[in-house]
C-alpha positions in Angstrom: -104.0 -56.1 81.1 -101.8 -53.6 79.3 -99.1 -54.6 77.0 -95.5 -53.5 76.8 -94.8 -51.3 73.9 -91.6 -49.7 72.6 -91.8 -47.1 69.9 -88.7 -45.4 68.3 -88.7 -41.7 67.4 -91.3 -40.9 70.0 -90.3 -37.3 70.5 -92.7 -35.8 67.9 -95.0 -36.3 64.9 -96.1 -39.9 64.1 -94.1 -41.4 67.0 -95.5 -39.1 69.6 -99.0 -39.4 68.5 -98.5 -43.2 68.6 -97.1 -43.3 71.9 -100.0 -41.2 73.1 -102.6 -43.2 71.7 -101.2 -46.7 72.7 -100.9 -45.2 76.4 -104.4 -43.8 76.3 -105.4 -47.4 75.4 -103.9 -48.7 78.7 -100.4 -50.0 77.4 -97.2 -49.1 79.1 -95.2 -47.3 76.4 -91.3 -47.0 76.2 -90.0 -44.2 73.8 -86.6 -44.6 72.3 -85.2 -41.4 70.7 -82.3 -39.1 70.9 -83.9 -36.8 73.3 -86.0 -36.9 76.2 -89.8 -37.3 75.9 -91.9 -35.8 78.8 -94.5 -37.9 80.4 -93.3 -41.0 78.9 -90.8 -44.1 79.8 -88.3 -42.3 77.8 -85.0 -44.0 77.1 -82.3 -42.1 75.1 -80.9 -44.1 72.0 -79.3 -43.6 68.8 -81.1 -46.4 66.6 -77.9 -46.6 64.3 -75.9 -47.9 67.2 -76.9 -51.7 67.3 -75.0 -52.7 70.5 -76.8 -49.7 72.3 -80.3 -51.0 70.9 -79.6 -54.3 72.4 -78.6 -53.1 75.8 -81.8 -50.8 75.8 -84.0 -53.5 75.1 -82.4 -55.6 77.5 -83.1 -52.9 80.2 -86.7 -53.1 79.3 -87.0 -56.9 79.5 -85.2 -56.7 82.7 -87.8 -54.5 84.1 -90.9 -55.5 82.5 -90.3 -59.4 81.6 -91.6 -58.9 78.0 -92.0 -56.6 75.0 -95.5 -57.4 73.2 -95.3 -54.6 70.5 -92.3 -52.8 68.6 -93.1 -49.5 66.5 -90.0 -48.9 64.3 -90.9 -45.3 63.5 -87.4 -43.3 63.8 -86.5 -41.7 60.5 -85.8 -38.5 58.6 -85.9 -37.3 55.1 -83.4 -35.3 52.7 -84.0 -33.8 49.3 -81.7 -33.0 46.2 -80.7 -34.4 43.1 -79.1 -37.9 43.2 -76.2 -36.3 41.5 -75.5 -33.9 44.1 -76.1 -36.0 47.1 -72.9 -36.9 49.2 -72.1 -40.4 50.1 -72.0 -39.3 53.9 -75.7 -37.8 53.7 -77.2 -41.0 51.9 -75.5 -43.4 54.3 -76.7 -41.4 57.3 -80.2 -41.5 55.9 -79.8 -45.3 55.6 -78.4 -45.8 58.8 -81.2 -44.2 60.5 -84.2 -45.3 58.2 -83.3 -48.6 57.4 -80.6 -50.0 59.6 -82.3 -48.4 62.7 -85.2 -50.8 62.0 -82.9 -53.7 61.5 -81.1 -53.0 64.8 -84.2 -53.0 66.9 -85.9 -55.9 65.3 -82.7 -57.8 65.7 -82.6 -56.8 69.4 -86.2 -57.4 70.3 -86.9 -60.6 68.2 -85.0 -63.0 70.6 -87.3 -62.0 73.5 -90.2 -62.1 71.6 -89.7 -65.7 70.4 -88.8 -66.7 73.9 -92.2 -65.3 75.3 -94.2 -67.0 72.6 -94.8 -64.0 70.2 -95.4 -60.4 69.6 -95.7 -57.8 66.8 -93.3 -55.7 64.9 -94.7 -52.5 63.2 -92.3 -50.7 60.6 -93.4 -47.4 59.5 -92.4 -47.1 55.5 -93.8 -44.7 53.5 -96.0 -44.2 50.4 -92.7 -42.9 48.7 -91.6 -46.7 48.8 -93.9 -48.0 46.0 -94.1 -44.6 44.4 -90.5 -43.3 44.3 -90.5 -39.5 44.5 -88.0 -37.3 42.3 -85.5 -35.3 44.4 -86.2 -37.8 47.4 -84.4 -40.9 45.8 -82.9 -41.8 48.8 -85.7 -41.3 51.2 -88.0 -43.4 48.9 -85.0 -46.0 48.5 -84.6 -46.5 52.2 -88.4 -46.8 52.8 -88.7 -49.4 50.1 -85.8 -51.2 51.8 -88.0 -51.1 54.9 -90.9 -52.5 53.1 -88.9 -55.5 51.5 -87.1 -56.1 55.1 -90.8 -56.3 56.5 -92.0 -58.9 54.0 -88.7 -61.1 54.4 -88.9 -60.7 58.2 -92.6 -61.7 58.3 -92.0 -65.0 56.7 -88.7 -65.8 58.9 -90.5 -65.4 62.3 -94.0 -66.5 61.6 -93.4 -69.9 63.1 -92.6 -68.0 66.5 -96.0 -66.2 66.4 -94.2 -62.8 65.9 -96.4 -60.9 63.4 -94.7 -58.3 61.3 -96.4 -55.5 59.3 -95.6 -52.1 57.9 -97.6 -48.8 57.4 -97.0 -46.6 54.3 -98.2 -43.2 55.4 -98.8 -40.5 52.9 -98.8 -36.6 53.4 -98.9 -36.4 57.2 -98.8 -33.0 58.9 -96.0 -33.1 61.3 -92.4 -31.4 61.9 -90.8 -33.8 59.5 -91.5 -31.3 56.8 -89.3 -28.5 58.6 -86.6 -31.0 59.5 -86.1 -32.5 56.1 -82.5 -31.7 55.0 -82.2 -29.8 51.8 -79.2 -30.7 49.7 -77.8 -28.3 47.3 -81.0 -26.5 46.1 -78.9 -23.7 44.6 -77.7 -26.4 41.9 -77.5 -24.6 38.5 -78.6 -27.7 36.8 -81.5 -28.9 39.1 -81.8 -25.9 41.2 -85.4 -24.7 39.9 -86.8 -28.2 39.4 -85.8 -29.1 43.0 -87.2 -26.1 44.5 -90.5 -26.6 42.6 -90.7 -30.3 43.7 -89.6 -29.6 47.3 -92.3 -26.8 47.6 -95.2 -29.2 46.1 -94.1 -31.8 48.7 -94.1 -29.4 51.7 -97.3 -27.8 50.6 -99.1 -31.4 50.6 -97.4 -32.2 53.7 -98.4 -29.2 55.7 -101.9 -29.7 54.3 -102.0 -33.3 55.3 -103.7 -35.4 57.7 -103.2 -35.7 61.3 -100.5 -38.0 62.5 -103.2 -39.5 64.9 -104.7 -41.3 61.8 -101.5 -43.4 61.6 -101.4 -43.9 65.7 -104.8 -45.3 65.4 -103.9 -47.5 62.3 -100.9 -48.7 64.2 -102.8 -49.7 67.3 -105.4 -51.5 65.1 -102.7 -53.4 63.4 -101.4 -54.3 66.8 -104.3 -56.0 68.1 -104.7 -58.2 64.9 -103.9 -62.1 65.2 -103.0 -61.8 61.3 -102.4 -58.3 60.2 -101.7 -57.4 56.4 -98.3 -57.4 55.0 -98.7 -53.6 54.5 -101.4 -51.0 54.9 -101.5 -47.3 53.5 -102.2 -44.5 55.7 -104.7 -41.9 54.1 -107.4 -42.8 51.7 -106.0 -40.8 48.8 -102.7 -42.5 48.7 -104.4 -46.1 49.2 -106.2 -45.5 46.2 -103.3 -43.9 44.3 -100.9 -47.1 45.2 -103.7 -49.5 44.3 -104.2 -47.8 40.9 -100.5 -47.8 40.4 -100.5 -51.8 40.6 -102.6 -51.8 37.5 -101.0 -49.1 35.4 -97.7 -49.6 33.4 -95.0 -48.6 35.4 -93.7 -46.0 32.7 -97.0 -44.2 33.1 -96.6 -44.2 36.8 -93.3 -42.5 36.8 -94.4 -40.2 34.2 -97.3 -38.8 36.2 -95.2 -38.9 39.5 -92.8 -36.6 37.4 -95.6 -34.2 36.6 -96.7 -34.1 39.9 -93.1 -32.9 41.2 
């Protein structure tokens, strides 16, 4: 019997690939995002609105009776120097990337607990354990997602609710073109920002298919005891493992040289 799966940010990129793969495997998929997605059970939602998130989740429960899997994928990126980033921009980023995860998790947990379990998969990033210069707030928001995942995992374990996160590396999606560029003409940081962002975007445009992450999400959703986190893409997985054994100062130095 197919499961009831809810995916945020399902209109493109990793979210859309994940929705397509889960549906292909026989699950009923609900996509929640700010614009309609053709071919899916699509519901318009701004994930930063906690009460709206609760109302949407309840509407799915009223129709289906349960939610088996939640994939918190909605997010976006901004680039620029910390010094030049406005309070409005950084708060908006955290509202979507972090508090969106919180809002949907809070909305779905009571129903999963009532039904005896479920799985929550949070899309973090390889930029969480390896902070990227000139993407400080994106890295920080994803690090917050990773920490949130670890804490939540312990809290809801007694209710058979499994919580895990995926840390994608460079994935080829429209995320690259949608990244908001903050003050790249800065007389202080301009050249460094432009070089760093160009390097990031080159790696992303030559990255791996979002279907890699979709298949990983599906695999994790089927496990009785999924790992705390899983890195998407072999090269980044190896880099993160190596970073655990190297001095932090050296990791930061190498990351700075890369960007």
